[in-house]
C-alpha positions as CSV (number, residue, x, y, z in Angstrom):
1,M,188.3,139.7,130.5
2,A,184.7,140.8,129.8
3,A,182.3,141.3,132.6
4,T,179.6,138.6,132.9
5,L,176.0,139.7,132.7
6,P,173.8,139.0,135.6
7,S,170.9,136.6,135.2
8,P,168.5,138.0,134.3
9,S,170.0,140.7,132.1
10,R,166.6,142.4,131.3
11,I,164.0,143.2,133.9
12,Y,160.4,144.4,133.2
13,L,158.6,146.0,136.2
14,L,154.9,146.4,135.6
15,R,152.7,148.1,138.1
16,H,149.2,146.6,138.0
17,A,146.5,148.7,136.2
18,E,144.0,150.9,138.0
19,A,141.8,149.0,140.4
20,A,138.3,149.6,141.6
21,W,137.8,150.9,145.2
22,A,137.1,148.2,147.7
23,Q,133.4,147.4,148.2
24,P,132.1,147.2,151.8
25,G,133.6,144.0,153.4
26,E,135.9,143.4,150.4
27,R,139.6,142.8,151.1
28,D,142.2,145.0,149.4
29,F,143.7,141.8,148.0
30,D,140.4,141.0,146.1
31,R,140.0,144.4,144.4
32,P,139.5,143.9,140.6
33,L,140.6,146.3,137.9
34,N,138.1,149.0,137.0
35,E,137.0,149.7,133.4
36,K,139.9,152.1,132.9
37,G,142.3,149.6,134.4
38,Y,141.2,146.9,132.0
39,D,141.6,149.2,129.0
40,D,145.0,150.5,130.2
41,A,146.3,146.9,130.9
42,E,145.3,145.8,127.3
43,L,146.9,149.0,125.8
44,V,150.2,148.7,127.6
45,A,150.4,145.0,127.0
46,D,149.8,145.5,123.3
47,R,152.3,148.4,123.1
48,A,154.9,146.3,124.8
49,A,154.3,143.3,122.5
50,D,154.5,145.6,119.5
51,K,157.9,146.7,120.6
52,G,159.0,143.1,120.8
53,Y,159.1,143.0,124.6
54,R,158.5,139.5,125.9
55,P,160.0,138.1,129.1
56,E,161.0,134.6,129.4
57,L,159.3,134.5,132.8
58,L,156.5,136.6,134.2
59,I,156.1,136.6,138.0
60,S,152.9,138.1,139.3
61,S,151.4,139.0,142.7
62,T,148.4,136.8,143.5
63,A,146.3,139.8,144.2
64,R,143.3,140.0,141.8
65,R,144.3,143.3,140.2
66,C,147.7,141.9,139.4
67,R,146.3,138.6,138.0
68,E,144.0,140.6,135.8
69,T,146.8,142.8,134.6
70,T,148.9,139.6,133.9
71,D,146.0,138.2,131.9
72,A,146.3,141.2,129.5
73,V,150.0,140.6,129.1
74,H,149.3,136.9,128.5
75,R,146.9,137.7,125.7
76,A,149.2,140.2,124.1
77,M,152.4,138.2,124.3
78,G,151.2,134.7,123.7
79,L,149.8,131.8,125.4
80,S,153.2,130.1,125.8
81,L,154.3,132.8,128.2
82,D,155.7,131.2,131.4
83,I,153.7,132.7,134.3
84,R,154.1,132.1,138.0
85,Y,152.0,133.6,140.8
86,V,153.8,134.5,144.0
87,D,152.1,135.5,147.2
88,Q,155.2,137.2,148.5
89,L,154.8,140.1,146.0
90,Y,151.7,141.4,147.8
91,N,152.7,143.9,150.6
92,A,156.4,143.2,150.0
93,T,159.4,145.3,150.4
94,P,161.8,146.2,147.5
95,E,164.3,143.7,149.0
96,V,161.7,140.9,148.4
97,Y,161.2,142.0,144.8
98,L,165.0,142.2,144.2
99,D,165.5,138.8,145.9
100,I,162.9,137.3,143.6
101,I,164.6,138.9,140.5
102,D,168.0,137.8,141.6
103,S,167.0,134.2,142.1
104,Q,165.9,133.7,138.5
105,T,168.1,131.9,136.0
106,V,166.4,133.2,132.9
107,G,167.6,136.0,130.7
108,S,164.5,138.2,131.2
109,V,161.9,138.4,133.9
110,M,158.8,140.6,134.4
111,L,157.3,141.3,137.8
112,V,153.7,142.4,138.0
113,G,153.3,144.1,141.3
114,H,152.2,146.9,143.5
115,N,153.3,150.4,144.4
116,P,155.1,151.8,146.3
117,T,157.3,148.7,146.0
118,T,157.5,148.7,142.2
119,E,158.7,152.3,142.2
120,Q,161.1,151.7,145.1
121,T,162.5,148.6,143.3
122,L,163.1,150.7,140.2
123,E,164.8,153.3,142.3
124,A,167.1,150.7,143.9
125,L,168.1,149.5,140.4
126,I,168.7,152.8,138.6
127,G,169.2,155.3,141.4
128,H,167.2,158.2,142.8
129,D,168.2,160.9,140.3
130,A,167.5,158.6,137.3
131,L,164.1,157.8,138.8
132,L,163.2,161.4,139.2
133,R,164.3,162.2,135.6
134,A,162.3,159.3,134.2
135,L,159.2,159.5,136.3
136,P,158.9,162.9,137.9
137,D,155.2,162.2,138.8
138,G,155.9,158.7,140.1
139,F,155.2,155.2,138.7
140,P,151.8,155.3,137.1
141,T,149.3,152.4,137.2
142,A,149.8,150.1,134.1
143,G,153.3,151.5,133.7
144,L,156.0,149.2,132.4
145,A,159.7,149.9,133.1
146,V,162.2,148.1,130.9
147,L,165.7,147.8,132.2
148,D,168.8,146.3,130.8
149,F,172.1,145.5,132.5
150,D,174.8,147.9,131.3
151,G,178.0,146.1,131.5
152,A,180.1,149.2,131.0
153,S,178.7,150.8,134.2
154,A,178.0,147.5,135.9
155,G,174.5,148.7,136.7
156,W,171.0,148.8,135.5
157,K,169.7,151.3,132.9
158,L,166.1,152.2,132.2
159,I,165.8,151.8,128.4
160,D,162.1,152.4,128.0
161,F,158.9,153.2,129.9
162,V,155.7,152.0,128.3
163,H,152.4,153.5,129.5
164,D,148.9,154.5,128.3
């Protein structure tokens, strides 16, 4: 009997692009992307689209820098992309990210979120050693991890990492 694939069977983890420093009186939540961040978000979104990566559902933090990163993905992957904004992704734990992923019934889902939680979520899915091999310098801003469920090992495998 063949093992059944989890739902989703592909996960995209996208760390928001580089944000500007907070201005006096500005909340961290409201920080926009800086110029480099806008450029990197567009570049990574275009590269991902060129590779044929397109989630069935994109779930983004409601923080401004995540919404702006999501806008770049939306432009690159098409206006019909199903997008949901979830407050819980801001200041969340990896367990929250994993619970959100696990609760989806689509075949592929993308989370647009924050570090260190995005990196910690990737580590929870692929293991510490695989994380260190793939990202020895950590999870960069505007980095996109693409993971597929490997039925042979009954675990997640990082198949690509798209970045600027």
